[in-house]
N, C-alpha and C positions, 0 to 999 in steps of 0.2 A: 672443225681444222678443215685445211683445205689448201694442197698444196697441186704444182705444176711437175713437179719430179715424180714422171712415171716411175722410175727406175730404183726408187727406194722400196717398192711394192715385190713381195712375192707371193708365192703361190704354192697351196699345199700339193705335193704331189698325190695323196690319197684324196682330193677333193673331185667333184665329176669332173670329164673333161669339159672344156669352153664349149659351149654352141653357138655355132655362129650366125644361127638362125633368131635365136633368145640376145645375142649382142645387137642386134640389125633392131629388134623390135625395139631396146632399150635406146638407140639412136634416133630412131622413128617419132618416139615418145618426148625426147629430150629437146628434139628440133622442132617439136609441136607445140609441147609448154614450158619447158624448160628444165632443167634438173631441179627436182626434189627433194630440196634440203633436209628433209623429218628423213629422209633415206639413206642414209650416210654409208658407205663402204666401212665393216667394221673387221678390225686389224688387231694383232697382238704387238705388245710393246718392239717387236723386230719387225713390223710391218709385214707380215704375213696375213695374207687375206683372208678371214675367218667367214667373212658372210660377204657377200656383192662383188665376186669375180666378174659377173658378166657387166655388170653397171661401171665398173673399174675400165673394161675392155673398152666401153661404150666412151666413157669421158677422153679416154688415150687417143681413138680414132678421131674423134670430136676437138683434140686440142683444147680442152676445158678442163678447169681445174676439177680434181678429185676431192670430195667432201667425203672426209673420214671420223672415225671416232676410233679411238684406242681403247682393247675390253680390258677393264680391273677386277674381274669378274673372280678372277681365282679359279674358273671353270677350265677342264683342259681343253684348249683351242678345237681337238679334233672331237671332241664329245659335244662340245657347242654349236662346232658346224654340222654336224649331223643333226642335231636337236632343231637350231632354227630353221634347216631346210627343212624338215621334217612339217614344222609346222605350219608352212608356206606351202607344204603340200609340192615341194618341188623338187623333189628326189623320188627318182622311179626306181623301179626295180634295179634295172642297169646298173644304175645309179650308184647303188649298194655294192652291186657286185663289182665294177671296177675300185669303189674304196676298199673293199675290202681283199681283193686281189692286190692292190696295191699295197696294204698292211703285211703282203706274205702268207695270207692264210691259203692252206694248199688246196680246198674244194673251190675256192672262189676263183684260186690261178686257174684250176682245169675247167670251172664252168663258163671261166671269160677266156677262156681259149678256145672251146668247144663254140661259142656261138662265134666268134669271128670267123672261125676255120669253117664254121658250114653253114655261116651268114642267117642265121637263125634267131628269131626273139627272144628275150628272156623266159617270158611264160614256157614255151615249148623248150628250151634250152635244161631249165630247172627241172622239170616232166621229167626229161629223157633220163638228166645226170643224176639224178638226187634218190639214190635208193631205202625211199621212205614209202611205203606202200604202190609206188607204181605211179601214183597221180601229183598232178601239180593241185594246193590246195591252200585255203588261208592260213593254216596252221605252219603251212613250210613259209609261206611268203611272211609270214612275222619272223621265223629263222633266219632269214635273207636278211631282211632288216635289221635286225640285233647280231649280225653276222656270226649266228652259231653253229654249233659242230656240226656238220651233215656228210654223213654218208655218201661217197662215190659210189653209180650203180657200173659194175667194170664191165658191162658189155654193152654201155651208151653207144660207142661206135659199132657196133655189129647191128643194133636196134636204127641207128640213123639211116645205113646200107638196107636195112629191110624195109622202113619206109621209103626212103627213096626208089626201089624198085616198083613200087604202085606209083609211076610214073602217070597212068592215065586219070590217074584221082585227081582233079583240079584243087580237092579240100586237103589235100594228103596233108598238108601243115597247117590246119587248123587246129587250135589247142583242144577243141573238144574230143576230133579225131586223133590226134595222136594220144594225148591220156589214156581215151578207150582202148589205143592198140598195145599201148606198152602194158597196161595191166593185163589184157589176153596173151602177150608175147612172155611176160616172167609166170605166166601160169601152164601155159600148155607146152607141150611136146613138141620136139622136131617134126614130126610126121603132121602134127595140128598145123605149125606154123607154114610149112610147106602146103599144106591145101591149102590154105587161108589167101596166099601168094598166089596158087595157080588161079584160084577163084574169084582174086580182089575185083574184077570187075563187078561182080554181085554187090559191092557195096555202095549202096545210096548215100549221100548224104543225110545227117541224122541230124536232131537239135539236143540232144542229151547224151550222156553217159550211157546210163540202161539201153538205151536204142540200138545204140551202136552193138552194145555188149551180147544184144538178143540177134542182130545180124550176125556176129561171128561165130555165136554158136551154132547159128542154123544151116550156115557153112558148111563147119568141120564137124558139126554132129550127124549130117544126112548122111544115111547110110552105115550108121554105126548100130552096136548093140548097145542098149540103155546102160550096161554097167558100163561101158568107156565113156559115156558122152563126156563132154566138157561143160563145167559148169564154171560161170565168173562173176 
């Protein structure tokens, strides 16, 4: 089916935000080879777009008919929306965060707000905000994609300003560094936190979590009795 009636279509509030760059890629492709009819926009019986919102916007901007099909699978439209995009590898972590935040899940609302407030990427924000062993991991990524219940780290704001204070480190917002530092932050006492912050210029960029941990321990354990050593 096809139509010029763009106004009859609706967007799911819980779908990922429209990305202008992706709409422009579709426009460029359509201008080059035409609209590929085997890729219709998938909608509900009420014309809510399940899959193809960027293709729809490209058609609307080009003022060409929208080729669409109505889903009659009986599957929940929102579940279908996620699965179709997942199989196309189109949804990134920030898209899942946006989706579950719009559904009103507290962890995702707080995570989305944190990302937007401090302008951090999703991986770093997840590592800071999630009260799960202090590091971002594949298992945590899986939970994000599933919209699972995750506990928030109650000192996430405090930790953000701790990282921000290391302003002379060009890599302070590198994911590996943040993951290592938050592990240190959660296990160390206030004296060790203060000492590392005072000596942070001794930290050089490393390739692995374990290497950062070794650097942190060398700095804070210097001059201590062995019985007081911090072990990460």
